[in-house]
N, C-alpha and C positions, 0 to 999 in steps of 0.2 A: 293600566294600571294594577297590578295585583291588591286583592284585600291586602290592606294594614295587616303588620306581624303586631301581636300580643305585646310579645317581648317578657322576661323573665318575671317584672313585679306585677303587671295583668293577671297573669297566670296565676300567681302567688295570691295574689286577694283575693280571686275568683274560687280558690284553690280554699281559703277560709272562710269565706260569706258563702257560697253556694249550696251547701251541706243545712246550714242551719237555715238558709232560707227555702230549701225545699220541703224540710221539716215542719218548719212552723207557720209556713204560708202556702198558700192555693197561689196556682197563676192562671192567667186567660190573658193570652197574647194575641192580637191580631194585627193585620197590617206588615207582618214584615217582609212582605214582598214590595213595600215602599224606600225602604232602604235600600240606598243603590250601593251595588254590587262590586264598583270602583269609583274615583271622581273624590272630591271635594264636595261636602256639603254642612250644612248648620241643622240642625234640628232644633226649636222652641217648641218646649216644655212646659205645660201647665205645675203650678208648687203649691203642695199643700201640706206638708209635712216634713220634716227633716227627712225621713228615710226612701224619698223621691228621689235621691243621686243613686241608690242603689237597690231599688227596682228598678228605675229605669235603665240603669247601665247591666245588671242582669239580663232585660228582654234586648238589649240593646249588642251585648256579649253573644247572644246567640246566632247572632244575622253574622259574628265574623266580622266588623265595623265597630271595635272600639270605641267610644266617645271621648275625648279630649272634653272635661268642665274648665272652667275658672275656679281659683279655691282662693279665699283674703289668704294673706302672705305671712299671718301671722302663726298657721296651721303648718306652714313650710317650718316654723323654727321649732316644733314639738321633738322633742327626742324619738328618733323612729317615724313617726308620722309622715317629715320631710324627708325623711328616705325614700319611705313606700309614694306619694306623693310626685318627687322629682323622678320616680323609679318608670312612674307612669304615665308621665308626661306630664303631670298636669299642668296648669298654666297659673304662677302667683300672682295676684292682682293686692297691687300698693296702692292704697287707698290714699285721697290727699296730701299726695306728694310727686316729685319731680316725676316717680318710675312711674306714673298711673295709667302711662297713653303705651307703656309696655306692654301690657296685658292685650290690649286691641290688636295692636300688632302683630303679636304671637299668635292671636285667633287667626288673624288674616293670612300670616304666613303660613300656618296650620292648613287652611282650607284650600290655601294656595299649591301645598305640597299635599294634594290629594289626600288628606284627614275630614275624619269627624269632629265638629267644633259643636256640643250640648251646650244651649242656652237658655236658661231661666227666665225669658223677656219683662215676667214682671218685678224682678230684679231685688225680693223677696218672698217669704210665706205667703199667700194671699190673704187680704185683711177681711175679705167678704166675708159678710156672716154665715154666707152658705157656701161657700171655697168656690166658687166658681172663678173664673180666671177676672182679674184686674184689667186696668189700663197699661198696657206693655210699653215699655220701655226701648228706646230705634236703634240702639245696637245691634239686635238680628237682623234688622234689615239693611242697618250700611255696612255690614260684615258681606251681605249674599249681595248687592247692588255692587260694592267695590271688588267682589269676585268674578261676579256670574254665577256662581256656585247656588244648587237650587235650597231650598228651606223646606225640612221634612216635618210639618205639622204633628204634636204627637199628645195626646193625651194619658194621661194616667188619674187614678182612681184604687183608692182602698188603702195605700201607706196611710191614712190621717186614722185608720183603727188602728193602724198598729203602736203610731207613735201618735198623739193626737195632735192636733196645732193649737190648740187651746183645752185650759185647765181653768172651769168654771172657780172665781171665789180665788186665783194664785193670782199675787202681787205683780205688777206687770204685765205689758204688752203678748211678751212669750208666754208666759204663762209657767207652769213646770215641768220639766222632761220627765213623764214618765212613758211608759212599754207596756200593751197591753196585747198579752202574744196567744190568750180563749176568749170565744172561740175564734179558729183559724180563721185570717183575714184571707180574703181573695184579693191578688194585685193583680189588678188588671193597667193593662197598655192597649192605647189602639194609634198604628201611626196610621197616618193619611197621605196621600199624593201629593207631590213638591205645590206650595201656593205659586197662582198665579202669578208671578211678578213681570211679566214681559213690557205693559204701560208704560214701567219706572224704567228701566232699563235704559241707558245712555241719555236719561237726563240730568241737571245739575239735582247734585245730594242735597236742596234747602232743607229746612225744616218741615216746607209743607210735605213734599217729595218723602222722606221718611216716615211723616206722623201717616201719610196715609197708607203707605208700606206693612208698616208697624201692624197697624187698624187691620189691616189684608189679615195679616199672620192668624191676629188674635183672633179674627172671628172662625181662622180651621181650624183654630187649636180649640175655641168657646163650643165647635158644634160639633165636634169630636168628641169630648166631656158629655155634650148633654146627649151623644147617641151609647156612652157606656153606660152612661148614669138613669137613661131610660126619664130625662124630664127636659123642660125647657127652660133655658137658662133666662135671668133676668132682663126686661128690656132695655136697660140702663147700667153699665159697666161699673164696677167700684175704681173710685180713682181716689189714689192715696193724698195727692194735692187736696181734694175738698174735704177727704177725711180730717186733715189736718185746719184747715178754713173751721170747720165745723167744731173742733176743739176749742182751738183758739175763744170761738163764737161762744162756747158753752164757758168758759173760765172767765168769761167777760161777761156771764150774764143775757147774751145780745139769744135772738132766737138763731137758730139752726135745722137746716134738713139733712137728709140722708146723704151722706160722702159719696153717689155717684158721679159719673160722666156726665156730662151737661148735654149728653147726643147717647143714642143709641148703641148696643152694640156695636154698629157698621162703624161709627165716627168716636169715637172716644176718646178722650184728652188724658195723655200719662201723667204723673207725676214727675215733676223737676227734681222734689228732696230726694236729697244723698241717703243711701239707704245701706242698710245691711251687707254686706257679700256675696248672697246666699246665690244671687241669681243674677238677670241679665245686661249686663253693661249697664249700668244704671248711671246717671249723669252724675257726675263730681261739682264738688262744690265750685260756684263762678262758670256752670254750663250756661249756653244759650237756650234756645227753643228745640232744638235741635238734639242737645242731648250731648252738645259736644265744646270740651273746656276752653274756656276764651284762652288760656294760656299753653294749651297744646294743642288745642284743634287739631285731633288726629283717632281723637276715642270718646264712646260715650260713657266711662270710666269704669261701671264695678265689673265684680266678679260673676259667674255663671252662675256655680252648685258651691255647696256649702263643704 
């Protein structure tokens, strides 16, 4: 199968965004040889800035394999934005509705047609204080195991210096949206070889299998990020579910510990709480431990990209 064509809208967006990116940022890209030249595949990417999708798409655009992201459905209703997203064949995510399963089916179908689907498995921007990847959600593993497609781990670092994740003193967990253009940040992207999921192939996709496969994927992403940063990752992975429990404990006056997963990076537990649709196929309300909504049993729910 030939490389996926970009189409008019992808080329249009690239023509608009690439010049300011080239002018205002520096790039350090590695591992392009790991992006398959043909056939469907999934990329699993860490997420620490709202600029991440643009920085990562720039990297992969230059490989000749345009990624398809999942975006929250409300973006498709914004005048102009919706036209561009639909033209680029991005996938709308309808949260908390009967259409929630459509995004997962669309992702599986896209991979089956030989396209790339990019997933932010954490389900949202990382809440880890040091911006390490959190525990992942099982959507990326489910897509890969259902389709037999390879999962390419990708780490990115530097976008947070342009659009910081947190602004100290700002109200709310998201902080205020600010942009820092100087000094010029280096947007680093590193793709690795496919994650070995062979031991999970041909097995029932139950909660244990999906969790183990997801942990392996997140381990690969974390290792790549550690290489980019030149630092050792924490021994335990930040867990949104534990974070929520700690917050509730603080509000009730009970002691609370650090919100990490109760195991090492090699065996972390993902949050099952519904998250904003910036990232990796997060579970919908009423989902089971495998992240599959009981009502539809076909999807982990949320979207991939903001």
